[in-house]
C-alpha positions, 0 to 999 in steps of 0.5 A: 504468509507470515503474520503481519502486525495488527498495528498502525502503519503504511503499506505499498502494493506492487504488481508482479514486476514490483511496480508500486500500484497503491500506497495506503495507511491504516490502523491495522496492517494485518486486517488491511492486507487481508481486505486487499487479498479478497478485493474485487477491485480490478486494479488492486487485484493486480497486487502480488507484493506487499511492503509495510512500515509500522507508523504512529501517523499512517495517514501523514506518512502515506501522504509523504510516500505518495508525494515521494512516488509522484516526484520520482515517477511523475505520476501517482501509483496506477490505482490512485490516478 
């Protein structure tokens, strides 16, 4: 796995079919991905793909992405319902 930046940003976790199951924001992308890799949460453990965007206001950007997802799909991602 390629090293991720240790900077603030937003990320999406997707299942094996590339369906987004979680959208989040954090202050350290590298640390947060590693936390998700070793989660015991049954929903988040379905994540196979990870996409990120560095951002100075991760909480605000994550809210925007969640709203975009809700508008496009009619619901929030599976692990955030």
